C-alpha positions, 0 to 999 in steps of 0.5 A: 499500499502506497504512503503512510498515514498517522492520526494526531490532533493539532491546534488550530493555531498551529496549522498553516494554510497551504500557500500553494493551494491549487484553488489559486496562484501561488501566494506570499503569506498565510493572510493572503491565502485566507483572504483568497479563500474568502474572496472566492465566495464569502457566503460559502465561508460563512455557511461553512462556519455556521455548519461547523458551529452547529454540527462540528467538522465532518468525521468521515473526512479528516484534514490531511496535513504535512509536517514541514520545516516551517510547521504543520501545513494543511494539504487538504481541508484549507477552507475548514482551517481558514474558517476556524481561524477566521472565527478566532480572529475575524480581523484576519479578513481584509473585508470589513463586512466579513469581519463584522459577520464573523465577529457576531457569529463567534460572539453568539455561537463560539469559535468551534473546536480548538484542536482538530484530528488530522491525517499526517503524511510525510510529503505532498506526494503521499496525499496526492491520490486522496486529494485527487479522489476527494476532488474527483480528479483523473481517477477511475469511475467509482473511485471518487465519491459517486454523486446520488441521482435525484431519486437517491437524494429524494429517498435519503431526504424522505418524500417531499410533496414540494419536490417533484422527485420526492413525489415520483418516489412516493408514487413509484413505491406506492405502485410497487406496493399495490401491484406486487406480482403484477409483472406488466405493471412493474415492467412498465414502472421499471421502464418509465423509471429508467426513462426519467424519474423527473418525468414521472414527478412532473406528471404526478405533481400535476393535480389534474393527472392525480384527480383523473387517475384517482390518487392523492397524497397523505402525509408522506404516502399515497392514497387511491380513491378506487379499487386497485383493480379499477385504477390499474388501467389508468396507472398502466397507461401513465407509466407506459406513456412515460416509458416511451415519451420524453419531456417534450410530450408532458412539458406544458399543462396542455401536453398533460391534458392531451394525455388525459383526453387522448392517450389515457382517456379510455383507461381512466377509472369510472368516477362513479366507482370512486370509494367513500374512503380512499385506500392507503398505499405504501407508507402513510403518515397522519402528520401533515407538513408545511400546513397541508392537509393530512389527506387530500380526500377532502380537497379533490377538486382543488388539489393544488400542485405543490411543486408549482404553488407555495401560496400562503392561503389555506386551500380549503375550499368554500362550498360550491366554489371551484379552484384553478390549478394555480391555487386561486379561487374563481368567481364561479358559483356552479357546482364542480361536475366536470371530470376532465380539464376544461378547454379554458384552462381551469383544473379538473373538477370532480363529479362529487359535490365539494365538501363544506369547509370546516367551520373551525377554519376562518373565512379569510383563510379559505380565500387567497388573493384575487387571481392576477389578470396581467403579468406582474400585476403588483410590480412597479418598476422605478429604477431600471432602464425606461425602455424596460419600464415601458415594455412591462407597461405594454405587457401589462396591457394584455390580459393573461386570459386573452393571450396567455402565450403572449403574456408567458413570452413577455413574462420570461423576457421581463425577468431576464431583462431586469435580472440582466440589467441589475446583475450587470450594474452590480457585477454579480454575473456576466450577460452570458450567464444562462437565466437559471443562474442569473436568477439564483445568483441574484437571490443569493445577493438579495437575500444573504440568508436564502439558505437559512429557513428561519431567516430567508426571505419568504417572497424570494425563496419560491423563485430560488427553489423553482430555478435552482438547477442543482435541485428541481428547478423546473420553472426556468425550463417552463419559461424557456419553453414559452419562447422556444416552443411557442406553438404549444398551447399555454395554460393561463393558470401556469402563467399566473403561477409563474407571475406569482413566483417571479414577481417579488424577484423582479420588484426586489431587483428594481428596488436594489438597483435604486438603493445601489444608485443612491450610493453612487 
């Protein structure tokens, strides 16, 4: 076995940062090395400090150090030691803001461990292979850390109704549990899974699809509203379709309605056979999350899409009112009788009469804000370029219901123009950056606490989660498809949902630009 290691505890103050750290060009002093790590991304260093103070250092990955003539030099783990040094002495930072942040953090939560267990090597060459493995550099597949797939990440975190992949995992587990021994069903499930777990998530996160096929969420599991044999043909049609089609066949709301009206229509369960009590399938918890109902048996006609909607109002309905797919009540007083999505963009309604809302829920909780008639209806641009202001004003002269495709395209255009103008002015990113990164980087700048649930800006967070390319940010995919697939029908409810998601971001960007100009 190549190389020899020994384990030893070292005081943080005795460790020297690596002046030849590959992250940067050669540096002259330890202070230069520390500030180079800070300047690379101050927020990441701060996040690391918070994590260390809450959880400690990663026990499965010890830093690697070398004893040299100048002292104990860290070869792997420079960011960790830089963070610990900064907590002990914030004055090491050349950035006043960073000094202030770390001084406050250390005063509130401490400075972390005084000693760190390290692996000691005789020379940098002895550590080279392990550094390559740690950073996935020129090693054989499978040697370095293998990233989890979206499905694996969802399984580790548990099914989440606000995450498409979590929805997909819960649905797949339910099908496996409900149809054990059904070779045809399980083969279709395997094929659909292999094609794209994300596409399964996109479909089962659509309330129209769930209502038509007759299943819903309860806690962390699934409930079926029909006898399993009655529901079987619909589930099989869905999985067969997903196994043979890519995302372009289901990307838009209208695409998914086409599936229900066409491909799956003859296979859908008979609504007259709906059960009085749903059948729990797979692991079902009685605990509701995020303010949701423990079962959506009492909200079949308004099964709000949890991936696209994170509205603050309680989705419990008022009697005899229908609810659009974007979670906004309509003014209709007609009973909900339809079993498929209507042509005007409303979500699917059930044959059964809607139940009366529980009297314990205040009336104010059962009604959300009035649906937007035009994109970014509450946004008032005052600081961006006058041409941009005029563009939004012209776009707002068009009602969403009258021209949803035009409004969708203009929504996407306004988001990118405003983000680009503010981002370039503040030097957050170049114009060449893609839209998803422009949005996520902007939010990180606007809200330094974006990744701290208790402190982040709730108005901006939906735009971040639905744009983050590292998660399940499908909203930007939708915005791009409005432009590149403009021949595809666009649902008004989708446009409203995206307008509500990105409107607060557009307004926040404009406000920030005004504040920055006042500093000049």
